[in-house]
PDB file with one MODEL, atoms N, CA, C and O in Angstrom:
MODEL        1
ATOM      1  N   MET A   1      -4.087  20.312 -39.675  1.00  0.00           N
ATOM      2  CA  MET A   1      -4.886  19.345 -39.400  1.00  0.00           C
ATOM      3  C   MET A   1      -4.894  18.628 -38.251  1.00  0.00           C
ATOM      4  O   MET A   1      -5.979  18.173 -37.889  1.00  0.00           O
ATOM      5  N   VAL A   2      -3.719  18.380 -37.455  1.00  0.00           N
ATOM      6  CA  VAL A   2      -3.446  17.882 -36.256  1.00  0.00           C
ATOM      7  C   VAL A   2      -4.087  18.888 -35.233  1.00  0.00           C
ATOM      8  O   VAL A   2      -4.843  18.714 -34.277  1.00  0.00           O
ATOM      9  N   TYR A   3      -3.406  20.195 -35.877  1.00  0.00           N
ATOM     10  CA  TYR A   3      -3.304  21.397 -34.583  1.00  0.00           C
ATOM     11  C   TYR A   3      -4.979  21.668 -34.529  1.00  0.00           C
ATOM     12  O   TYR A   3      -5.475  21.928 -33.432  1.00  0.00           O
ATOM     13  N   GLN A   4      -5.856  21.601 -35.756  1.00  0.00           N
ATOM     14  CA  GLN A   4      -7.230  21.823 -35.268  1.00  0.00           C
ATOM     15  C   GLN A   4      -8.082  20.721 -34.565  1.00  0.00           C
ATOM     16  O   GLN A   4      -9.114  21.021 -33.965  1.00  0.00           O
ATOM     17  N   LEU A   5      -7.607  19.383 -34.656  1.00  0.00           N
ATOM     18  CA  LEU A   5      -8.005  18.232 -33.768  1.00  0.00           C
ATOM     19  C   LEU A   5      -7.661  18.534 -32.310  1.00  0.00           C
ATOM     20  O   LEU A   5      -8.366  18.109 -31.395  1.00  0.00           O
ATOM     21  N   PHE A   6      -6.602  19.253 -32.115  1.00  0.00           N
ATOM     22  CA  PHE A   6      -6.288  19.363 -30.537  1.00  0.00           C
ATOM     23  C   PHE A   6      -7.165  20.118 -30.104  1.00  0.00           C
ATOM     24  O   PHE A   6      -7.877  19.845 -29.138  1.00  0.00           O
ATOM     25  N   CYS A   7      -7.240  21.529 -31.000  1.00  0.00           N
ATOM     26  CA  CYS A   7      -8.084  22.515 -30.499  1.00  0.00           C
ATOM     27  C   CYS A   7      -9.283  22.163 -30.213  1.00  0.00           C
ATOM     28  O   CYS A   7      -9.804  22.585 -29.180  1.00  0.00           O
ATOM     29  N   LEU A   8      -9.985  21.284 -31.107  1.00  0.00           N
ATOM     30  CA  LEU A   8     -11.456  20.675 -30.927  1.00  0.00           C
ATOM     31  C   LEU A   8     -11.519  19.930 -29.585  1.00  0.00           C
ATOM     32  O   LEU A   8     -12.495  20.122 -28.859  1.00  0.00           O
ATOM     33  N   LEU A   9     -10.565  19.115 -29.218  1.00  0.00           N
ATOM     34  CA  LEU A   9     -10.684  18.338 -28.432  1.00  0.00           C
ATOM     35  C   LEU A   9     -10.592  19.145 -27.072  1.00  0.00           C
ATOM     36  O   LEU A   9     -11.331  18.871 -26.125  1.00  0.00           O
ATOM     37  N   PHE A  10      -9.507  20.302 -27.018  1.00  0.00           N
ATOM     38  CA  PHE A  10      -9.396  21.063 -25.958  1.00  0.00           C
ATOM     39  C   PHE A  10     -10.893  21.802 -25.605  1.00  0.00           C
ATOM     40  O   PHE A  10     -11.385  22.018 -24.497  1.00  0.00           O
ATOM     41  N   LEU A  11     -11.366  22.071 -26.790  1.00  0.00           N
ATOM     42  CA  LEU A  11     -12.684  22.943 -26.348  1.00  0.00           C
ATOM     43  C   LEU A  11     -13.770  22.081 -25.749  1.00  0.00           C
ATOM     44  O   LEU A  11     -14.580  22.465 -24.905  1.00  0.00           O
ATOM     45  N   ILE A  12     -13.691  20.757 -26.330  1.00  0.00           N
ATOM     46  CA  ILE A  12     -14.744  19.663 -25.776  1.00  0.00           C
ATOM     47  C   ILE A  12     -14.393  19.664 -24.410  1.00  0.00           C
ATOM     48  O   ILE A  12     -15.223  19.906 -23.534  1.00  0.00           O
ATOM     49  N   LEU A  13     -12.930  19.345 -24.125  1.00  0.00           N
ATOM     50  CA  LEU A  13     -12.676  19.102 -22.632  1.00  0.00           C
ATOM     51  C   LEU A  13     -13.181  20.224 -21.927  1.00  0.00           C
ATOM     52  O   LEU A  13     -13.824  19.944 -20.916  1.00  0.00           O
ATOM     53  N   ILE A  14     -13.026  21.658 -22.263  1.00  0.00           N
ATOM     54  CA  ILE A  14     -13.358  22.719 -21.557  1.00  0.00           C
ATOM     55  C   ILE A  14     -14.973  22.836 -21.146  1.00  0.00           C
ATOM     56  O   ILE A  14     -15.363  23.256 -20.057  1.00  0.00           O
ATOM     57  N   ILE A  15     -15.734  22.432 -22.109  1.00  0.00           N
ATOM     58  CA  ILE A  15     -17.356  22.502 -22.161  1.00  0.00           C
ATOM     59  C   ILE A  15     -17.445  21.489 -21.065  1.00  0.00           C
ATOM     60  O   ILE A  15     -17.932  21.836 -19.989  1.00  0.00           O
ATOM     61  N   VAL A  16     -17.055  20.374 -21.228  1.00  0.00           N
ATOM     62  CA  VAL A  16     -17.493  19.076 -20.594  1.00  0.00           C
ATOM     63  C   VAL A  16     -17.148  19.396 -18.833  1.00  0.00           C
ATOM     64  O   VAL A  16     -17.933  19.175 -17.911  1.00  0.00           O
ATOM     65  N   GLY A  17     -15.868  19.921 -18.730  1.00  0.00           N
ATOM     66  CA  GLY A  17     -15.584  20.482 -17.558  1.00  0.00           C
ATOM     67  C   GLY A  17     -16.448  21.523 -16.723  1.00  0.00           C
ATOM     68  O   GLY A  17     -16.825  21.358 -15.563  1.00  0.00           O
ATOM     69  N   THR A  18     -16.666  22.515 -17.451  1.00  0.00           N
ATOM     70  CA  THR A  18     -17.745  23.543 -16.798  1.00  0.00           C
ATOM     71  C   THR A  18     -18.881  22.797 -16.723  1.00  0.00           C
ATOM     72  O   THR A  18     -19.332  22.993 -15.595  1.00  0.00           O
ATOM     73  N   VAL A  19     -19.601  22.028 -17.336  1.00  0.00           N
ATOM     74  CA  VAL A  19     -20.941  21.542 -17.222  1.00  0.00           C
ATOM     75  C   VAL A  19     -20.788  20.655 -15.883  1.00  0.00           C
ATOM     76  O   VAL A  19     -21.683  20.576 -15.041  1.00  0.00           O
ATOM     77  N   SER A  20     -19.629  20.042 -15.796  1.00  0.00           N
ATOM     78  CA  SER A  20     -19.727  19.081 -14.578  1.00  0.00           C
ATOM     79  C   SER A  20     -19.183  19.828 -13.337  1.00  0.00           C
ATOM     80  O   SER A  20     -19.299  19.319 -12.222  1.00  0.00           O
ATOM     81  N   LEU A  21     -18.655  20.895 -13.498  1.00  0.00           N
ATOM     82  CA  LEU A  21     -18.440  22.033 -12.560  1.00  0.00           C
ATOM     83  C   LEU A  21     -19.701  22.517 -11.912  1.00  0.00           C
ATOM     84  O   LEU A  21     -19.939  22.452 -10.706  1.00  0.00           O
ATOM     85  N   PHE A  22     -20.469  22.999 -12.820  1.00  0.00           N
ATOM     86  CA  PHE A  22     -21.789  23.554 -12.601  1.00  0.00           C
ATOM     87  C   PHE A  22     -22.761  22.706 -11.762  1.00  0.00           C
ATOM     88  O   PHE A  22     -23.437  23.211 -10.866  1.00  0.00           O
ATOM     89  N   ARG A  23     -22.811  21.337 -12.097  1.00  0.00           N
ATOM     90  CA  ARG A  23     -23.504  20.322 -11.679  1.00  0.00           C
ATOM     91  C   ARG A  23     -23.157  20.027 -10.203  1.00  0.00           C
ATOM     92  O   ARG A  23     -24.008  19.787  -9.346  1.00  0.00           O
ATOM     93  N   SER A  24     -21.602  20.073  -9.952  1.00  0.00           N
ATOM     94  CA  SER A  24     -21.101  19.509  -8.568  1.00  0.00           C
ATOM     95  C   SER A  24     -21.342  20.814  -7.744  1.00  0.00           C
ATOM     96  O   SER A  24     -21.427  20.615  -6.532  1.00  0.00           O
ATOM     97  N   ILE A  25     -21.459  22.020  -8.130  1.00  0.00           N
ATOM     98  CA  ILE A  25     -21.714  23.246  -7.269  1.00  0.00           C
ATOM     99  C   ILE A  25     -22.713  22.816  -6.380  1.00  0.00           C
ATOM    100  O   ILE A  25     -22.559  23.096  -5.191  1.00  0.00           O
ATOM    101  N   LYS A  26     -23.837  22.109  -6.775  1.00  0.00           N
ATOM    102  CA  LYS A  26     -24.985  21.790  -6.116  1.00  0.00           C
ATOM    103  C   LYS A  26     -24.317  21.096  -4.873  1.00  0.00           C
ATOM    104  O   LYS A  26     -24.269  21.485  -3.706  1.00  0.00           O
ATOM    105  N   HIS A  27     -23.925  20.205  -5.329  1.00  0.00           N
ATOM    106  CA  HIS A  27     -23.470  18.955  -4.186  1.00  0.00           C
ATOM    107  C   HIS A  27     -22.236  19.234  -3.556  1.00  0.00           C
ATOM    108  O   HIS A  27     -21.873  18.473  -2.660  1.00  0.00           O
ATOM    109  N   ARG A  28     -21.426  20.341  -3.920  1.00  0.00           N
ATOM    110  CA  ARG A  28     -20.292  20.820  -3.325  1.00  0.00           C
ATOM    111  C   ARG A  28     -20.324  21.123  -1.792  1.00  0.00           C
ATOM    112  O   ARG A  28     -19.472  20.747  -0.987  1.00  0.00           O
ATOM    113  N   LYS A  29     -21.404  21.839  -1.522  1.00  0.00           N
ATOM    114  CA  LYS A  29     -21.666  22.413   0.010  1.00  0.00           C
ATOM    115  C   LYS A  29     -21.676  21.036   0.853  1.00  0.00           C
ATOM    116  O   LYS A  29     -20.909  20.984   1.815  1.00  0.00           O
ATOM    117  N   THR A  30     -22.446  19.974   0.579  1.00  0.00           N
ATOM    118  CA  THR A  30     -22.369  18.792   1.483  1.00  0.00           C
ATOM    119  C   THR A  30     -21.294  18.171   1.374  1.00  0.00           C
ATOM    120  O   THR A  30     -20.914  17.643   2.419  1.00  0.00           O
ATOM    121  N   ARG A  31     -20.567  18.019   0.358  1.00  0.00           N
ATOM    122  CA  ARG A  31     -19.230  17.479   0.070  1.00  0.00           C
ATOM    123  C   ARG A  31     -18.279  18.300   0.972  1.00  0.00           C
ATOM    124  O   ARG A  31     -17.469  17.700   1.679  1.00  0.00           O
ATOM    125  N   LEU A  32     -18.340  19.521   0.975  1.00  0.00           N
ATOM    126  CA  LEU A  32     -17.450  20.051   1.707  1.00  0.00           C
ATOM    127  C   LEU A  32     -17.685  20.197   3.184  1.00  0.00           C
ATOM    128  O   LEU A  32     -16.869  20.666   3.977  1.00  0.00           O
ATOM    129  N   ASP A  33     -18.837  19.763   3.462  1.00  0.00           N
ATOM    130  CA  ASP A  33     -19.443  19.771   5.121  1.00  0.00           C
ATOM    131  C   ASP A  33     -18.610  18.162   5.553  1.00  0.00           C
ATOM    132  O   ASP A  33     -17.897  18.027   6.547  1.00  0.00           O
ATOM    133  N   ILE A  34     -18.908  17.095   4.574  1.00  0.00           N
ATOM    134  CA  ILE A  34     -18.361  16.104   4.866  1.00  0.00           C
ATOM    135  C   ILE A  34     -16.877  16.025   5.153  1.00  0.00           C
ATOM    136  O   ILE A  34     -16.401  15.431   6.121  1.00  0.00           O
ATOM    137  N   MET A  35     -16.244  16.621   4.308  1.00  0.00           N
ATOM    138  CA  MET A  35     -14.845  16.743   4.497  1.00  0.00           C
ATOM    139  C   MET A  35     -14.204  17.461   5.702  1.00  0.00           C
ATOM    140  O   MET A  35     -13.199  17.099   6.314  1.00  0.00           O
ATOM    141  N   GLU A  36     -14.964  18.534   5.927  1.00  0.00           N
ATOM    142  CA  GLU A  36     -14.843  19.539   7.106  1.00  0.00           C
ATOM    143  C   GLU A  36     -14.806  18.196   8.457  1.00  0.00           C
ATOM    144  O   GLU A  36     -13.843  18.063   9.211  1.00  0.00           O
ATOM    145  N   LYS A  37     -15.681  17.586   8.494  1.00  0.00           N
ATOM    146  CA  LYS A  37     -16.254  16.567   9.525  1.00  0.00           C
ATOM    147  C   LYS A  37     -15.038  15.699   9.858  1.00  0.00           C
ATOM    148  O   LYS A  37     -14.634  15.405  10.983  1.00  0.00           O
ATOM    149  N   LYS A  38     -14.532  15.345   8.678  1.00  0.00           N
ATOM    150  CA  LYS A  38     -13.743  14.212   8.623  1.00  0.00           C
ATOM    151  C   LYS A  38     -12.275  14.657   9.159  1.00  0.00           C
ATOM    152  O   LYS A  38     -11.444  13.999   9.785  1.00  0.00           O
ATOM    153  N   MET A  39     -12.238  16.081   8.670  1.00  0.00           N
ATOM    154  CA  MET A  39     -10.785  16.503   8.996  1.00  0.00           C
ATOM    155  C   MET A  39     -10.844  16.956  10.669  1.00  0.00           C
ATOM    156  O   MET A  39      -9.791  17.016  11.304  1.00  0.00           O
ATOM    157  N   ASP A  40     -12.059  17.240  11.263  1.00  0.00           N
ATOM    158  CA  ASP A  40     -12.053  17.584  12.517  1.00  0.00           C
ATOM    159  C   ASP A  40     -12.200  16.163  13.328  1.00  0.00           C
ATOM    160  O   ASP A  40     -11.977  16.156  14.538  1.00  0.00           O
ATOM    161  N   ASP A  41     -12.524  15.138  12.743  1.00  0.00           N
ATOM    162  CA  ASP A  41     -12.302  13.977  13.330  1.00  0.00           C
ATOM    163  C   ASP A  41     -10.935  13.293  13.523  1.00  0.00           C
ATOM    164  O   ASP A  41     -10.605  12.602  14.487  1.00  0.00           O
ATOM    165  N   LEU A  42     -10.146  13.624  12.365  1.00  0.00           N
ATOM    166  CA  LEU A  42      -8.724  13.240  12.414  1.00  0.00           C
ATOM    167  C   LEU A  42      -7.997  14.010  13.336  1.00  0.00           C
ATOM    168  O   LEU A  42      -7.052  13.519  13.954  1.00  0.00           O
ATOM    169  N   HIS A  43      -8.477  15.566  13.530  1.00  0.00           N
ATOM    170  CA  HIS A  43      -7.682  16.457  14.603  1.00  0.00           C
ATOM    171  C   HIS A  43      -7.867  15.939  16.032  1.00  0.00           C
ATOM    172  O   HIS A  43      -7.003  16.045  16.903  1.00  0.00           O
ATOM    173  N   GLU A  44      -9.024  15.391  16.191  1.00  0.00           N
ATOM    174  CA  GLU A  44      -9.518  14.894  17.570  1.00  0.00           C
ATOM    175  C   GLU A  44      -8.647  13.591  17.896  1.00  0.00           C
ATOM    176  O   GLU A  44      -8.071  13.389  18.965  1.00  0.00           O
ATOM    177  N   LEU A  45      -8.653  12.869  16.946  1.00  0.00           N
ATOM    178  CA  LEU A  45      -7.660  11.529  16.998  1.00  0.00           C
ATOM    179  C   LEU A  45      -6.234  11.880  17.295  1.00  0.00           C
ATOM    180  O   LEU A  45      -5.567  11.248  18.115  1.00  0.00           O
ATOM    181  N   ILE A  46      -5.801  12.854  16.643  1.00  0.00           N
ATOM    182  CA  ILE A  46      -4.235  13.387  16.706  1.00  0.00           C
ATOM    183  C   ILE A  46      -4.193  13.852  18.000  1.00  0.00           C
ATOM    184  O   ILE A  46      -3.233  13.478  18.673  1.00  0.00           O
ATOM    185  N   LYS A  47      -5.016  14.588  18.516  1.00  0.00           N
ATOM    186  CA  LYS A  47      -4.944  15.341  19.943  1.00  0.00           C
ATOM    187  C   LYS A  47      -5.110  13.972  20.749  1.00  0.00           C
ATOM    188  O   LYS A  47      -4.216  13.675  21.542  1.00  0.00           O
ATOM    189  N   ARG A  48      -5.888  13.369  20.635  1.00  0.00           N
ATOM    190  CA  ARG A  48      -5.878  12.212  21.667  1.00  0.00           C
ATOM    191  C   ARG A  48      -4.604  11.315  21.544  1.00  0.00           C
ATOM    192  O   ARG A  48      -4.122  10.812  22.559  1.00  0.00           O
ATOM    193  N   GLY A  49      -4.174  11.154  20.582  1.00  0.00           N
ATOM    194  CA  GLY A  49      -2.968  10.211  20.385  1.00  0.00           C
ATOM    195  C   GLY A  49      -1.611  10.956  21.041  1.00  0.00           C
ATOM    196  O   GLY A  49      -0.699  10.217  21.412  1.00  0.00           O
ATOM    197  N   LYS A  50      -1.479  12.292  21.176  1.00  0.00           N
ATOM    198  CA  LYS A  50      -0.444  13.062  21.727  1.00  0.00           C
ATOM    199  C   LYS A  50      -0.372  12.896  23.433  1.00  0.00           C
ATOM    200  O   LYS A  50       0.684  12.807  24.060  1.00  0.00           O
ATOM    201  N   ASN A  51      -1.814  12.874  24.065  1.00  0.00           N
ATOM    202  CA  ASN A  51      -1.904  13.174  25.070  1.00  0.00           C
ATOM    203  C   ASN A  51      -1.823  11.764  25.809  1.00  0.00           C
ATOM    204  O   ASN A  51      -1.894  11.706  27.037  1.00  0.00           O
TER     205      ASN A  51
ENDMDL
END
């Protein structure tokens, strides 16, 4: 009984995870671009700090 409950919870988690993944794929490009820009800014700051 407990085992079946765990399996059900696991399945629900997987389904919810995939749905949110597919939704975030659309936004991921912009999110990645933002992250990249932040990393570049950080890199510039580090370079300036060393000089």
